[in-house]
All heavy atoms as TSV, in Angstrom:
chain	resi	resn	atom	element	x	y	z
A	1	MET	N	N	-38.571	-29.953	-9.860
A	1	MET	CA	C	-38.041	-29.692	-8.538
A	1	MET	C	C	-37.949	-28.179	-8.326
A	1	MET	O	O	-37.470	-27.460	-9.189
A	1	MET	CB	C	-36.674	-30.348	-8.397
A	1	MET	CG	C	-36.029	-30.078	-7.075
A	1	MET	SD	S	-34.426	-30.875	-6.952
A	1	MET	CE	C	-34.701	-31.813	-5.505
A	2	ASN	N	N	-38.394	-27.714	-7.199
A	2	ASN	CA	C	-38.344	-26.290	-6.872
A	2	ASN	C	C	-37.024	-25.938	-6.215
A	2	ASN	O	O	-36.531	-26.679	-5.370
A	2	ASN	CB	C	-39.490	-25.911	-5.935
A	2	ASN	CG	C	-40.842	-26.041	-6.613
A	2	ASN	OD1	O	-40.938	-25.899	-7.830
A	2	ASN	ND2	N	-41.861	-26.323	-5.848
A	3	ALA	N	N	-36.479	-24.807	-6.594
A	3	ALA	CA	C	-35.244	-24.315	-5.965
A	3	ALA	C	C	-35.556	-23.842	-4.548
A	3	ALA	O	O	-36.657	-23.369	-4.276
A	3	ALA	CB	C	-34.673	-23.171	-6.778
A	4	PRO	N	N	-34.603	-23.958	-3.626
A	4	PRO	CA	C	-34.842	-23.472	-2.266
A	4	PRO	C	C	-35.000	-21.953	-2.260
A	4	PRO	O	O	-34.383	-21.243	-3.053
A	4	PRO	CB	C	-33.600	-23.893	-1.495
A	4	PRO	CG	C	-32.567	-24.157	-2.529
A	4	PRO	CD	C	-33.279	-24.525	-3.790
A	5	ALA	N	N	-35.821	-21.459	-1.363
A	5	ALA	CA	C	-36.057	-20.015	-1.267
A	5	ALA	C	C	-34.960	-19.316	-0.483
A	5	ALA	O	O	-34.658	-18.161	-0.742
A	5	ALA	CB	C	-37.413	-19.761	-0.613
A	6	ASP	N	N	-34.346	-20.006	0.463
A	6	ASP	CA	C	-33.304	-19.417	1.308
A	6	ASP	C	C	-31.945	-19.921	0.853
A	6	ASP	O	O	-31.628	-21.098	0.974
A	6	ASP	CB	C	-33.535	-19.778	2.770
A	6	ASP	CG	C	-32.547	-19.100	3.707
A	6	ASP	OD1	O	-31.661	-18.352	3.241
A	6	ASP	OD2	O	-32.667	-19.322	4.920
A	7	LEU	N	N	-31.118	-19.028	0.315
A	7	LEU	CA	C	-29.810	-19.419	-0.211
A	7	LEU	C	C	-28.656	-19.083	0.727
A	7	LEU	O	O	-27.502	-19.137	0.321
A	7	LEU	CB	C	-29.588	-18.750	-1.577
A	7	LEU	CG	C	-30.600	-19.140	-2.649
A	7	LEU	CD1	C	-30.349	-18.367	-3.930
A	7	LEU	CD2	C	-30.585	-20.628	-2.914
A	8	HIS	N	N	-28.961	-18.758	1.992
A	8	HIS	CA	C	-27.909	-18.502	2.973
A	8	HIS	C	C	-27.172	-19.805	3.289
A	8	HIS	O	O	-27.770	-20.873	3.329
A	8	HIS	CB	C	-28.501	-17.915	4.255
A	8	HIS	CG	C	-28.962	-16.513	4.090
A	8	HIS	ND1	N	-30.207	-16.194	3.598
A	8	HIS	CD2	C	-28.349	-15.344	4.333
A	8	HIS	CE1	C	-30.341	-14.883	3.557
A	8	HIS	NE2	N	-29.211	-14.343	3.992
A	9	LEU	N	N	-25.880	-19.709	3.508
A	9	LEU	CA	C	-25.078	-20.876	3.847
A	9	LEU	C	C	-25.313	-21.295	5.288
A	9	LEU	O	O	-25.605	-20.476	6.151
A	9	LEU	CB	C	-23.590	-20.564	3.657
A	9	LEU	CG	C	-23.158	-20.166	2.252
A	9	LEU	CD1	C	-21.679	-19.785	2.242
A	9	LEU	CD2	C	-23.430	-21.272	1.267
A	10	THR	N	N	-25.160	-22.581	5.552
A	10	THR	CA	C	-25.212	-23.090	6.919
A	10	THR	C	C	-23.781	-23.372	7.372
A	10	THR	O	O	-22.853	-23.391	6.568
A	10	THR	CB	C	-26.039	-24.389	7.002
A	10	THR	OG1	O	-25.416	-25.387	6.205
A	10	THR	CG2	C	-27.476	-24.155	6.528
A	11	GLY	N	N	-23.586	-23.600	8.639
A	11	GLY	CA	C	-22.257	-23.782	9.208
A	11	GLY	C	C	-21.473	-24.960	8.672
A	11	GLY	O	O	-20.264	-25.017	8.811
A	12	THR	N	N	-22.134	-25.928	8.051
A	12	THR	CA	C	-21.445	-27.100	7.521
A	12	THR	C	C	-21.233	-27.029	6.014
A	12	THR	O	O	-20.767	-27.992	5.409
A	12	THR	CB	C	-22.228	-28.378	7.856
A	12	THR	OG1	O	-23.542	-28.270	7.296
A	12	THR	CG2	C	-22.316	-28.587	9.368
A	13	SER	N	N	-21.537	-25.917	5.402
A	13	SER	CA	C	-21.436	-25.779	3.949
A	13	SER	C	C	-19.985	-25.804	3.466
A	13	SER	O	O	-19.128	-25.112	4.019
A	13	SER	CB	C	-22.084	-24.471	3.498
A	13	SER	OG	O	-21.870	-24.281	2.112
A	14	PRO	N	N	-19.693	-26.566	2.413
A	14	PRO	CA	C	-18.344	-26.560	1.851
A	14	PRO	C	C	-18.027	-25.272	1.088
A	14	PRO	O	O	-16.884	-25.051	0.702
A	14	PRO	CB	C	-18.347	-27.769	0.914
A	14	PRO	CG	C	-19.767	-27.987	0.580
A	14	PRO	CD	C	-20.563	-27.527	1.777
A	15	ALA	N	N	-19.008	-24.407	0.893
A	15	ALA	CA	C	-18.800	-23.139	0.176
A	15	ALA	C	C	-18.199	-22.046	1.062
A	15	ALA	O	O	-17.765	-21.011	0.564
A	15	ALA	CB	C	-20.125	-22.646	-0.407
A	16	ILE	N	N	-18.123	-22.271	2.375
A	16	ILE	CA	C	-17.590	-21.265	3.304
A	16	ILE	C	C	-16.100	-21.069	3.056
A	16	ILE	O	O	-15.338	-22.031	3.033
A	16	ILE	CB	C	-17.857	-21.667	4.765
A	16	ILE	CG1	C	-19.359	-21.662	5.032
A	16	ILE	CG2	C	-17.142	-20.731	5.730
A	16	ILE	CD1	C	-19.753	-22.212	6.380
A	17	ASP	N	N	-15.712	-19.827	2.857
A	17	ASP	CA	C	-14.326	-19.404	2.618
A	17	ASP	C	C	-13.696	-20.073	1.390
A	17	ASP	O	O	-12.477	-20.132	1.260
A	17	ASP	CB	C	-13.445	-19.658	3.852
A	17	ASP	CG	C	-13.735	-18.682	4.977
A	17	ASP	OD1	O	-14.577	-17.781	4.797
A	17	ASP	OD2	O	-13.131	-18.806	6.042
A	18	ARG	N	N	-14.503	-20.541	0.480
A	18	ARG	CA	C	-13.996	-21.272	-0.679
A	18	ARG	C	C	-13.558	-20.368	-1.828
A	18	ARG	O	O	-12.673	-20.734	-2.605
A	18	ARG	CB	C	-15.050	-22.246	-1.172
A	18	ARG	CG	C	-14.535	-23.119	-2.267
A	18	ARG	CD	C	-15.456	-24.237	-2.540
A	18	ARG	NE	N	-14.800	-25.146	-3.485
A	18	ARG	CZ	C	-15.141	-26.372	-3.650
A	18	ARG	NH1	N	-16.116	-26.877	-2.947
A	18	ARG	NH2	N	-14.527	-27.129	-4.527
A	19	ALA	N	N	-14.166	-19.188	-1.994
A	19	ALA	CA	C	-13.866	-18.343	-3.148
A	19	ALA	C	C	-12.541	-17.604	-3.008
A	19	ALA	O	O	-11.951	-17.203	-3.996
A	19	ALA	CB	C	-15.003	-17.343	-3.377
A	20	GLY	N	N	-12.094	-17.405	-1.792
A	20	GLY	CA	C	-10.828	-16.698	-1.578
A	20	GLY	C	C	-11.007	-15.191	-1.625
A	20	GLY	O	O	-11.107	-14.552	-0.597
A	21	THR	N	N	-11.071	-14.632	-2.816
A	21	THR	CA	C	-11.254	-13.186	-2.960
A	21	THR	C	C	-12.559	-12.904	-3.690
A	21	THR	O	O	-13.120	-13.777	-4.350
A	21	THR	CB	C	-10.097	-12.553	-3.752
A	21	THR	OG1	O	-10.041	-13.156	-5.040
A	21	THR	CG2	C	-8.772	-12.744	-3.037
A	22	SER	N	N	-13.019	-11.675	-3.580
A	22	SER	CA	C	-14.255	-11.274	-4.229
A	22	SER	C	C	-14.083	-9.879	-4.820
A	22	SER	O	O	-13.375	-9.042	-4.254
A	22	SER	CB	C	-15.404	-11.265	-3.215
A	22	SER	OG	O	-16.582	-10.769	-3.815
A	23	LEU	N	N	-14.733	-9.630	-5.922
A	23	LEU	CA	C	-14.712	-8.296	-6.519
A	23	LEU	C	C	-15.655	-7.342	-5.807
A	23	LEU	O	O	-15.566	-6.136	-5.978
A	23	LEU	CB	C	-15.088	-8.381	-8.002
A	23	LEU	CG	C	-14.143	-9.201	-8.873
A	23	LEU	CD1	C	-14.669	-9.283	-10.301
A	23	LEU	CD2	C	-12.751	-8.617	-8.846
A	24	SER	N	N	-16.555	-7.891	-5.008
A	24	SER	CA	C	-17.533	-7.090	-4.282
A	24	SER	C	C	-17.153	-6.981	-2.809
A	24	SER	O	O	-16.589	-7.901	-2.231
A	24	SER	CB	C	-18.916	-7.732	-4.402
A	24	SER	OG	O	-19.879	-6.984	-3.703
A	25	ALA	N	N	-17.491	-5.853	-2.210
A	25	ALA	CA	C	-17.206	-5.653	-0.786
A	25	ALA	C	C	-18.330	-6.159	0.107
A	25	ALA	O	O	-18.131	-6.373	1.298
A	25	ALA	CB	C	-16.952	-4.176	-0.510
A	26	VAL	N	N	-19.529	-6.343	-0.469
A	26	VAL	CA	C	-20.690	-6.798	0.295
A	26	VAL	C	C	-21.436	-7.885	-0.470
A	26	VAL	O	O	-21.351	-7.967	-1.694
A	26	VAL	CB	C	-21.657	-5.636	0.628
A	26	VAL	CG1	C	-21.017	-4.626	1.550
A	26	VAL	CG2	C	-22.162	-4.970	-0.617
A	27	ASP	N	N	-22.194	-8.713	0.264
A	27	ASP	CA	C	-23.013	-9.738	-0.379
A	27	ASP	C	C	-24.403	-9.174	-0.674
A	27	ASP	O	O	-24.634	-7.968	-0.513
A	27	ASP	CB	C	-23.076	-11.007	0.481
A	27	ASP	CG	C	-23.801	-10.836	1.800
A	27	ASP	OD1	O	-24.431	-9.779	2.038
A	27	ASP	OD2	O	-23.742	-11.768	2.619
A	28	LEU	N	N	-25.348	-10.005	-1.094
A	28	LEU	CA	C	-26.688	-9.525	-1.442
A	28	LEU	C	C	-27.459	-8.952	-0.261
A	28	LEU	O	O	-28.370	-8.155	-0.449
A	28	LEU	CB	C	-27.509	-10.648	-2.089
A	28	LEU	CG	C	-27.123	-10.999	-3.521
A	28	LEU	CD1	C	-27.984	-12.150	-4.034
A	28	LEU	CD2	C	-27.239	-9.801	-4.423
A	29	ALA	N	N	-27.094	-9.345	0.942
A	29	ALA	CA	C	-27.756	-8.820	2.138
A	29	ALA	C	C	-27.058	-7.567	2.673
A	29	ALA	O	O	-27.511	-6.971	3.639
A	29	ALA	CB	C	-27.795	-9.883	3.227
A	30	GLY	N	N	-25.946	-7.179	2.042
A	30	GLY	CA	C	-25.200	-6.009	2.500
A	30	GLY	C	C	-24.149	-6.329	3.547
A	30	GLY	O	O	-23.517	-5.431	4.084
A	31	SER	N	N	-23.952	-7.611	3.836
A	31	SER	CA	C	-22.932	-8.016	4.807
A	31	SER	C	C	-21.552	-7.966	4.163
A	31	SER	O	O	-21.414	-8.257	2.981
A	31	SER	CB	C	-23.195	-9.449	5.293
A	31	SER	OG	O	-24.424	-9.516	5.970
A	32	PRO	N	N	-20.527	-7.626	4.931
A	32	PRO	CA	C	-19.184	-7.587	4.366
A	32	PRO	C	C	-18.742	-8.963	3.864
A	32	PRO	O	O	-19.012	-9.981	4.496
A	32	PRO	CB	C	-18.298	-7.146	5.524
A	32	PRO	CG	C	-19.193	-6.800	6.640
A	32	PRO	CD	C	-20.562	-7.294	6.337
A	33	VAL	N	N	-18.081	-8.970	2.734
A	33	VAL	CA	C	-17.528	-10.205	2.179
A	33	VAL	C	C	-16.144	-10.404	2.777
A	33	VAL	O	O	-15.519	-9.470	3.266
A	33	VAL	CB	C	-17.485	-10.101	0.638
A	33	VAL	CG1	C	-16.777	-11.283	0.005
A	33	VAL	CG2	C	-18.907	-9.983	0.089
A	34	SER	N	N	-15.664	-11.591	2.731
A	34	SER	CA	C	-14.361	-11.992	3.292
A	34	SER	C	C	-14.359	-11.975	4.814
A	34	SER	O	O	-13.514	-11.381	5.451
A	34	SER	CB	C	-13.225	-11.126	2.743
A	34	SER	OG	O	-13.095	-11.310	1.364
A	35	GLN	N	N	-15.334	-12.655	5.393
A	35	GLN	CA	C	-15.349	-12.901	6.827
A	35	GLN	C	C	-14.693	-14.254	7.063
A	35	GLN	O	O	-14.590	-15.070	6.158
A	35	GLN	CB	C	-16.784	-12.917	7.349
A	35	GLN	CG	C	-17.489	-11.595	7.151
A	35	GLN	CD	C	-18.904	-11.643	7.695
A	35	GLN	OE1	O	-19.214	-12.370	8.620
A	35	GLN	NE2	N	-19.778	-10.854	7.110
A	36	ASP	N	N	-14.259	-14.507	8.280
A	36	ASP	CA	C	-13.641	-15.782	8.612
A	36	ASP	C	C	-14.716	-16.775	9.017
A	36	ASP	O	O	-14.855	-17.125	10.180
A	36	ASP	CB	C	-12.608	-15.584	9.732
A	36	ASP	CG	C	-11.826	-16.846	10.028
A	36	ASP	OD1	O	-11.873	-17.786	9.221
A	36	ASP	OD2	O	-11.162	-16.886	11.072
A	37	GLY	N	N	-15.480	-17.245	8.056
A	37	GLY	CA	C	-16.619	-18.119	8.333
A	37	GLY	C	C	-16.261	-19.485	8.864
A	37	GLY	O	O	-17.055	-20.115	9.549
A	38	ASP	N	N	-15.053	-19.978	8.567
A	38	ASP	CA	C	-14.675	-21.297	9.068
A	38	ASP	C	C	-13.799	-21.215	10.323
A	38	ASP	O	O	-13.308	-22.222	10.817
A	38	ASP	CB	C	-13.997	-22.144	7.996
A	38	ASP	CG	C	-12.705	-21.541	7.467
A	38	ASP	OD1	O	-12.245	-20.502	7.979
A	38	ASP	OD2	O	-12.144	-22.125	6.519
A	39	CYS	N	N	-13.600	-20.001	10.838
A	39	CYS	CA	C	-12.892	-19.760	12.108
A	39	CYS	C	C	-11.458	-20.292	12.131
A	39	CYS	O	O	-10.966	-20.712	13.165
A	39	CYS	CB	C	-13.680	-20.349	13.278
A	39	CYS	SG	S	-15.348	-19.701	13.442
A	40	ASN	N	N	-10.774	-20.251	10.972
A	40	ASN	CA	C	-9.397	-20.737	10.935
A	40	ASN	C	C	-8.377	-19.615	11.070
A	40	ASN	O	O	-7.181	-19.847	10.970
A	40	ASN	CB	C	-9.140	-21.540	9.660
A	40	ASN	CG	C	-9.078	-20.679	8.414
A	40	ASN	OD1	O	-9.364	-19.482	8.450
A	40	ASN	ND2	N	-8.729	-21.291	7.290
A	41	GLY	N	N	-8.839	-18.379	11.274
A	41	GLY	CA	C	-7.941	-17.247	11.451
A	41	GLY	C	C	-7.655	-16.465	10.188
A	41	GLY	O	O	-6.963	-15.457	10.226
A	42	THR	N	N	-8.188	-16.914	9.049
A	42	THR	CA	C	-7.984	-16.227	7.779
A	42	THR	C	C	-9.330	-15.927	7.137
A	42	THR	O	O	-10.118	-16.847	6.896
A	42	THR	CB	C	-7.154	-17.103	6.818
A	42	THR	OG1	O	-5.920	-17.436	7.436
A	42	THR	CG2	C	-6.875	-16.374	5.515
A	43	ALA	N	N	-9.600	-14.661	6.862
A	43	ALA	CA	C	-10.853	-14.281	6.218
A	43	ALA	C	C	-10.764	-14.535	4.722
A	43	ALA	O	O	-9.764	-14.223	4.087
A	43	ALA	CB	C	-11.153	-12.812	6.481
A	44	ALA	N	N	-11.807	-15.121	4.156
A	44	ALA	CA	C	-11.898	-15.375	2.724
A	44	ALA	C	C	-13.362	-15.300	2.325
A	44	ALA	O	O	-14.260	-15.533	3.138
A	44	ALA	CB	C	-11.322	-16.740	2.384
A	45	ALA	N	N	-13.589	-14.973	1.072
A	45	ALA	CA	C	-14.963	-14.877	0.568
A	45	ALA	C	C	-15.569	-16.265	0.404
A	45	ALA	O	O	-14.877	-17.228	0.075
A	45	ALA	CB	C	-14.973	-14.136	-0.761
A	46	ASP	N	N	-16.868	-16.344	0.634
A	46	ASP	CA	C	-17.604	-17.584	0.424
A	46	ASP	C	C	-18.051	-17.670	-1.029
A	46	ASP	O	O	-18.221	-16.660	-1.704
A	46	ASP	CB	C	-18.852	-17.636	1.307
A	46	ASP	CG	C	-18.531	-17.640	2.789
A	46	ASP	OD1	O	-17.382	-17.934	3.150
A	46	ASP	OD2	O	-19.439	-17.339	3.575
A	47	SER	N	N	-18.273	-18.883	-1.499
A	47	SER	CA	C	-18.891	-19.097	-2.807
A	47	SER	C	C	-20.392	-18.995	-2.599
A	47	SER	O	O	-20.939	-19.682	-1.747
A	47	SER	CB	C	-18.542	-20.485	-3.349
A	47	SER	OG	O	-17.169	-20.586	-3.598
A	48	GLY	N	N	-21.040	-18.147	-3.342
A	48	GLY	CA	C	-22.479	-18.007	-3.223
A	48	GLY	C	C	-22.892	-16.556	-3.077
A	48	GLY	O	O	-22.064	-15.645	-3.075
A	49	ALA	N	N	-24.178	-16.354	-2.935
A	49	ALA	CA	C	-24.747	-15.008	-2.900
A	49	ALA	C	C	-24.631	-14.343	-1.533
A	49	ALA	O	O	-24.662	-13.122	-1.436
A	49	ALA	CB	C	-26.209	-15.057	-3.307
A	50	TYR	N	N	-24.506	-15.153	-0.476
A	50	TYR	CA	C	-24.473	-14.621	0.880
A	50	TYR	C	C	-23.233	-15.106	1.616
A	50	TYR	O	O	-22.841	-16.262	1.515
A	50	TYR	CB	C	-25.718	-15.061	1.662
A	50	TYR	CG	C	-27.000	-14.571	1.054
A	50	TYR	CD1	C	-27.786	-15.389	0.253
A	50	TYR	CD2	C	-27.420	-13.264	1.253
A	50	TYR	CE1	C	-28.957	-14.933	-0.314
A	50	TYR	CE2	C	-28.601	-12.793	0.698
A	50	TYR	CZ	C	-29.359	-13.640	-0.094
A	50	TYR	OH	O	-30.503	-13.168	-0.662
A	51	GLU	N	N	-22.637	-14.230	2.390
A	51	GLU	CA	C	-21.463	-14.558	3.194
A	51	GLU	C	C	-21.911	-15.154	4.529
A	51	GLU	O	O	-22.807	-14.624	5.183
A	51	GLU	CB	C	-20.638	-13.284	3.435
A	51	GLU	CG	C	-19.336	-13.493	4.107
A	51	GLU	CD	C	-18.258	-14.095	3.221
A	51	GLU	OE1	O	-18.456	-14.219	2.004
A	51	GLU	OE2	O	-17.204	-14.451	3.761
A	52	PHE	N	N	-21.297	-16.252	4.936
A	52	PHE	CA	C	-21.621	-16.872	6.208
A	52	PHE	C	C	-20.869	-16.190	7.325
A	52	PHE	O	O	-19.640	-16.032	7.257
A	52	PHE	CB	C	-21.265	-18.367	6.183
A	52	PHE	CG	C	-21.576	-19.077	7.464
A	52	PHE	CD1	C	-22.887	-19.357	7.819
A	52	PHE	CD2	C	-20.568	-19.466	8.334
A	52	PHE	CE1	C	-23.184	-20.010	9.006
A	52	PHE	CE2	C	-20.848	-20.114	9.517
A	52	PHE	CZ	C	-22.163	-20.390	9.848
A	53	ASP	N	N	-21.579	-15.755	8.355
A	53	ASP	CA	C	-20.970	-15.111	9.513
A	53	ASP	C	C	-21.102	-16.064	10.688
A	53	ASP	O	O	-22.161	-16.185	11.283
A	53	ASP	CB	C	-21.667	-13.783	9.801
A	53	ASP	CG	C	-21.031	-13.010	10.931
A	53	ASP	OD1	O	-19.903	-13.349	11.337
A	53	ASP	OD2	O	-21.657	-12.064	11.417
A	54	SER	N	N	-20.023	-16.745	10.999
A	54	SER	CA	C	-20.074	-17.752	12.062
A	54	SER	C	C	-20.231	-17.099	13.432
A	54	SER	O	O	-19.488	-16.195	13.782
A	54	SER	CB	C	-18.785	-18.583	12.057
A	54	SER	OG	O	-18.808	-19.487	13.135
A	55	PRO	N	N	-21.171	-17.583	14.228
A	55	PRO	CA	C	-21.315	-17.085	15.597
A	55	PRO	C	C	-20.228	-17.642	16.521
A	55	PRO	O	O	-20.107	-17.221	17.666
A	55	PRO	CB	C	-22.699	-17.570	16.010
A	55	PRO	CG	C	-22.941	-18.787	15.182
A	55	PRO	CD	C	-22.204	-18.547	13.880
A	56	SER	N	N	-19.415	-18.590	16.022
A	56	SER	CA	C	-18.419	-19.260	16.852
A	56	SER	C	C	-17.081	-18.548	16.928
A	56	SER	O	O	-16.244	-18.900	17.742
A	56	SER	CB	C	-18.186	-20.674	16.313
A	56	SER	OG	O	-19.383	-21.402	16.327
A	57	CYS	N	N	-16.824	-17.593	16.022
A	57	CYS	CA	C	-15.502	-16.951	16.061
A	57	CYS	C	C	-15.607	-15.441	16.013
A	57	CYS	O	O	-16.601	-14.879	15.902
A	57	CYS	CB	C	-14.609	-17.429	14.940
A	57	CYS	SG	S	-15.280	-17.485	13.289
């Protein structure tokens, strides 16, 4: 089985805001970590290589 080439999170991913804090200030794409990807009013780091930036909030 081949691994997916695109590891960016989608809006329904359970990894959004799951990590809480991060030792890094940016993800692999250079985007700031600890964005409010689930739009609940609290910014938290996502689990994974890329931070999800929701267009909804």
